[in-house]
ZAKE-802338 format. One line per field, with one value per residue: chain; x, y, z of N, C-alpha, C in turn; residue number from 0. Coordinates in nm, 4 decimals, padded with zeros to 6 digits. Layout:
chaine	c(A,...);
n_east	c(X,...);
n_north	c(Y,...);
n_up	c(Z,...);
ca_east	c(X,...);
ca_north	c(Y,...);
ca_up	c(Z,...);
c_east	c(X,...);
c_north	c(Y,...);
c_up	c(Z,...);
num	c(NUM,...);
***
This chain:
chaine	c(A,A,A,A,A,A,A,A,A,A,A,A,A,A,A,A,A,A,A,A,A,A,A,A,A,A,A,A,A,A,A,A,A,A,A,A,A,A,A,A,A,A,A,A,A,A,A,A,A,A,A,A,A,A,A,A,A,A,A,A,A,A,A,A,A,A,A,A,A,A,A,A,A,A,A,A,A,A,A,A,A,A,A,A,A,A,A,A,A,A,A,A,A,A,A,A);
n_east	c(03.6543,03.7523,03.6423,03.5061,03.2455,03.0624,02.8655,02.6619,02.4711,02.3545,02.1439,01.8417,01.6654,01.7992,02.0067,02.3302,02.4938,02.8186,02.9914,03.3049,03.4481,03.6584,03.6885,03.6202,03.4821,03.2864,03.1826,03.0796,02.8681,02.7289,02.6365,02.4574,02.2623,02.1662,01.9338,01.9925,02.2383,02.1953,02.0240,02.2115,02.3741,02.2380,02.0877,01.7990,01.6603,01.7700,01.6723,01.5046,01.3455,01.4529,01.2085,01.0977,01.2536,01.2805,01.3815,01.3648,01.5730,01.6226,01.6508,01.3718,01.2698,01.1787,01.2384,01.1782,01.1730,01.1095,01.1255,01.0520,00.9536,00.9874,00.7378,00.5465,00.5258,00.6124,00.8669,00.9419,01.0725,01.1203,01.1789,01.2749,01.4759,01.6789,01.9277,02.1425,02.4645,02.6614,02.9602,02.9625,02.7794,02.4788,02.1825,01.8802,01.5476,01.4182,01.1953,01.0708);
n_north	c(05.8566,05.7093,05.5669,05.7912,05.8237,05.7638,05.5808,05.6107,05.5017,05.6773,05.6744,05.4654,05.6004,05.7465,05.8220,05.8772,06.0331,06.0938,06.2652,06.2960,06.5566,06.6634,06.9386,07.2931,07.3859,07.5790,07.5674,07.3315,07.3130,07.5122,07.3751,07.2046,07.3502,07.5564,07.5931,07.5875,07.5008,07.2497,07.1182,07.0521,06.8352,06.6463,06.3992,06.2100,05.8857,05.7172,05.8882,06.0615,06.3886,06.6733,06.8275,06.9836,07.1929,07.3089,07.5081,07.6222,07.7796,07.7504,07.7036,07.4943,07.5493,07.4094,07.1522,07.0349,06.8029,06.6880,06.4707,06.3898,06.0948,05.9760,05.8600,06.0077,05.9402,06.0282,06.0829,06.1825,06.3802,06.5076,06.7392,06.8718,07.1330,07.1066,07.1683,07.4163,07.5098,07.7168,07.6969,07.4306,07.2417,07.0559,06.9381,06.7641,06.6278,06.3548,06.2695,06.0089);
n_up	c(-11.9994,-11.7434,-11.4300,-11.3174,-11.2134,-10.9048,-10.6979,-10.4246,-10.1229,-09.8965,-09.7284,-09.6491,-09.8237,-10.0195,-10.2975,-10.3897,-10.6328,-10.7578,-11.0033,-11.1891,-11.3966,-11.6704,-11.6691,-11.6216,-11.3018,-11.2942,-11.5560,-11.5864,-11.3674,-11.5094,-11.7310,-11.6134,-11.5357,-11.7121,-11.9528,-12.2419,-12.2579,-12.1197,-12.3063,-12.5151,-12.4302,-12.2810,-12.3699,-12.4953,-12.5447,-12.8333,-13.1362,-13.0117,-12.9216,-12.7637,-12.6010,-12.3861,-12.1538,-11.8816,-11.6281,-11.3112,-11.1086,-10.7975,-10.4584,-10.3824,-10.6076,-10.9306,-11.1813,-11.5067,-11.7853,-12.0846,-12.3529,-12.6754,-12.8711,-13.2263,-13.2696,-13.1294,-12.8489,-12.5070,-12.3223,-11.9790,-11.7105,-11.3660,-11.0978,-10.7738,-10.6753,-10.3930,-10.2582,-10.3445,-10.4644,-10.6087,-10.7667,-10.6850,-10.5872,-10.6505,-10.5537,-10.5753,-10.6009,-10.7903,-11.0418,-11.2699);
ca_east	c(03.7090,03.7318,03.6442,03.4702,03.1232,03.0680,02.7340,02.6653,02.3466,02.3780,02.0242,01.7535,01.5882,01.8839,02.1047,02.3942,02.5870,02.9125,03.0729,03.4072,03.4579,03.7715,03.6391,03.6019,03.3678,03.1779,03.0986,03.0128,02.7492,02.6311,02.5811,02.3522,02.1389,02.1311,01.8641,02.0511,02.3472,02.1564,01.9834,02.3088,02.4366,02.1369,02.0089,01.7096,01.6813,01.7992,01.5546,01.3880,01.3882,01.4370,01.1156,01.0772,01.3729,01.2340,01.4489,01.3632,01.7041,01.6291,01.5965,01.2396,01.2171,01.1902,01.2623,01.0776,01.2398,01.0370,01.1583,00.9341,01.0028,00.9147,00.5839,00.4751,00.5259,00.7011,00.9606,00.9620,01.1136,01.0908,01.2283,01.2796,01.5918,01.6927,02.0286,02.2149,02.5746,02.7289,02.9495,03.0239,02.7000,02.3252,02.1165,01.7501,01.4683,01.4006,01.0827,01.0586);
ca_north	c(05.8874,05.5931,05.5861,05.9199,05.8039,05.6797,05.5902,05.5461,05.5148,05.7400,05.6159,05.3827,05.6625,05.8537,05.7661,05.9831,06.0207,06.2026,06.2538,06.4044,06.5882,06.7278,07.0785,07.4068,07.3578,07.6726,07.5277,07.1864,07.3591,07.5718,07.2690,07.1372,07.4583,07.6615,07.4954,07.6257,07.4256,07.1240,07.0553,07.0098,06.7062,06.5375,06.3434,06.1063,05.7515,05.7446,05.9549,06.1678,06.5400,06.7314,06.9174,07.0664,07.2084,07.4267,07.5293,07.7270,07.7415,07.8361,07.6164,07.4998,07.5577,07.2735,07.1567,06.9827,06.7805,06.5918,06.4253,06.3169,06.0001,05.9912,05.7956,06.0938,05.9145,06.1037,06.0508,06.2963,06.3788,06.6433,06.7541,06.9967,07.1504,07.0934,07.2703,07.4828,07.5705,07.7370,07.5979,07.2832,07.1249,07.0672,06.8344,06.7731,06.5157,06.3236,06.1570,06.0062);
ca_up	c(-11.8721,-11.6669,-11.3026,-11.3087,-11.1561,-10.8056,-10.6439,-10.2889,-10.0857,-09.7645,-09.6248,-09.7301,-09.9222,-10.0822,-10.3885,-10.4078,-10.7519,-10.7801,-11.1149,-11.2108,-11.5218,-11.6855,-11.7213,-11.5068,-11.2144,-11.3402,-11.6868,-11.5557,-11.3305,-11.5931,-11.8148,-11.5591,-11.4946,-11.8362,-12.0554,-12.3661,-12.2600,-12.0879,-12.4236,-12.6129,-12.4010,-12.2126,-12.5006,-12.4636,-12.6275,-12.9904,-13.2394,-12.9474,-12.9315,-12.6104,-12.6349,-12.2895,-12.0707,-11.7861,-11.4902,-11.1916,-11.0473,-10.6719,-10.3523,-10.3747,-10.7518,-10.9883,-11.3286,-11.6140,-11.9008,-12.1632,-12.4816,-12.7621,-12.9846,-13.3439,-13.2812,-13.0438,-12.7259,-12.4393,-12.1802,-11.8861,-11.5724,-11.2996,-10.9747,-10.7060,-10.6190,-10.2604,-10.2324,-10.4638,-10.3968,-10.7290,-10.8486,-10.6313,-10.5359,-10.6946,-10.5002,-10.6207,-10.6333,-10.9364,-11.0703,-11.4086);
c_east	c(03.6845,03.7259,03.5943,03.3126,03.1216,02.9302,02.7519,02.4952,02.3614,02.2619,01.9516,01.6544,01.6785,01.9712,02.1968,02.5053,02.6668,02.9970,03.1843,03.4137,03.5951,03.7383,03.6358,03.4948,03.2413,03.1098,03.0401,02.8756,02.6557,02.5604,02.4603,02.2440,02.1132,02.0533,01.9355,02.1784,02.3068,02.1132,02.0946,02.3929,02.3474,02.0443,01.9197,01.7402,01.6914,01.6594,01.4646,01.4473,01.3603,01.3382,01.0868,01.1940,01.3421,01.3148,01.4127,01.4693,01.7104,01.6137,01.4460,01.1873,01.2374,01.2394,01.1936,01.1526,01.1396,01.1050,01.0535,01.0094,00.9222,00.7778,00.4958,00.4511,00.6170,00.7618,00.9740,01.0207,01.1264,01.1439,01.2159,01.4334,01.5927,01.8129,02.1160,02.3475,02.6824,02.8854,02.9862,02.9115,02.5496,02.2603,01.9710,01.6859,01.4539,01.2819,01.0560,00.9134);
c_north	c(05.7784,05.6330,05.7283,05.9179,05.7254,05.6980,05.5259,05.5716,05.5462,05.6912,05.5352,05.4698,05.7587,05.7548,05.8962,05.9460,06.1196,06.1492,06.3680,06.4159,06.6764,06.8378,07.1766,07.3559,07.4636,07.6171,07.3851,07.2428,07.4370,07.4823,07.2019,07.2297,07.5542,07.5675,07.5089,07.5247,07.2682,07.0474,07.0040,06.8737,06.6053,06.4895,06.2169,05.9903,05.8096,05.7785,06.0465,06.2964,06.5917,06.8357,07.0209,07.0787,07.3190,07.4114,07.6447,07.7111,07.8113,07.7056,07.5999,07.4971,07.4336,07.2944,07.0415,06.9388,06.6730,06.5726,06.3397,06.2298,06.0413,05.9407,05.8891,06.0502,05.9964,06.0380,06.1749,06.2700,06.5156,06.6264,06.8749,07.0036,07.1890,07.1795,07.3112,07.5776,07.6163,07.7251,07.4645,07.1799,07.1622,06.9442,06.8748,06.6376,06.4836,06.2190,06.1481,05.9555);
c_up	c(-11.7764,-11.5166,-11.2512,-11.2289,-11.0437,-10.7503,-10.4975,-10.2258,-09.9202,-09.6483,-09.7125,-09.8303,-10.0254,-10.1738,-10.4116,-10.5244,-10.7627,-10.9125,-11.1343,-11.3547,-11.5648,-11.7511,-11.6109,-11.4462,-11.2592,-11.4829,-11.6623,-11.4838,-11.4174,-11.6921,-11.7461,-11.5312,-11.6099,-11.9409,-12.1829,-12.3678,-12.2105,-12.2045,-12.5265,-12.5585,-12.3506,-12.3182,-12.4451,-12.5422,-12.7548,-13.0581,-13.1676,-12.9659,-12.7787,-12.6277,-12.5258,-12.1997,-12.0016,-11.6647,-11.4306,-11.0769,-10.8935,-10.5819,-10.3425,-10.5040,-10.8110,-11.1489,-11.3906,-11.7473,-11.9813,-12.3171,-12.5570,-12.8807,-13.1057,-13.3568,-13.1939,-12.9080,-12.6492,-12.3395,-12.0843,-11.7613,-11.4963,-11.1725,-10.9009,-10.6475,-10.4575,-10.1789,-10.3483,-10.4261,-10.5393,-10.6915,-10.8223,-10.5999,-10.5972,-10.6359,-10.5164,-10.6047,-10.7810,-10.9446,-11.2237,-11.4323);
num	c(0,1,2,3,4,5,6,7,8,9,10,11,12,13,14,15,16,17,18,19,20,21,22,23,24,25,26,27,28,29,30,31,32,33,34,35,36,37,38,39,40,41,42,43,44,45,46,47,48,49,50,51,52,53,54,55,56,57,58,59,60,61,62,63,64,65,66,67,68,69,70,71,72,73,74,75,76,77,78,79,80,81,82,83,84,85,86,87,88,89,90,91,92,93,94,95);
***
C-alpha cells in the first residue's frame, strides 16, 4: 500500500505518525491494543521471539514489549498512553 504513512513534527518534542490501512477502524484499533493480536503482526528483528506483551489500556496506563533473540539478548520498548479514543486515536509515549 503506497503512501499510507505520513510523518510530521508538530513541535520540537513530538513526532506524529499517521498510517492508513485498508481495514475496518475497529479492527486496526484492536490490533494495536489487544496483546493476542499485536503479537501476530508486530515482529521484531529476524529470529526474535515476542516474549513480553503487556498492555494497560487506560490514559496513564502503560505498555511493555520485549523481544528475545536466539543469543539471549533482548530488545524492549515501553510507553504510557496519553490519549485513547476508540477506534480513532491512540497517543502514547515511546522509549526503546
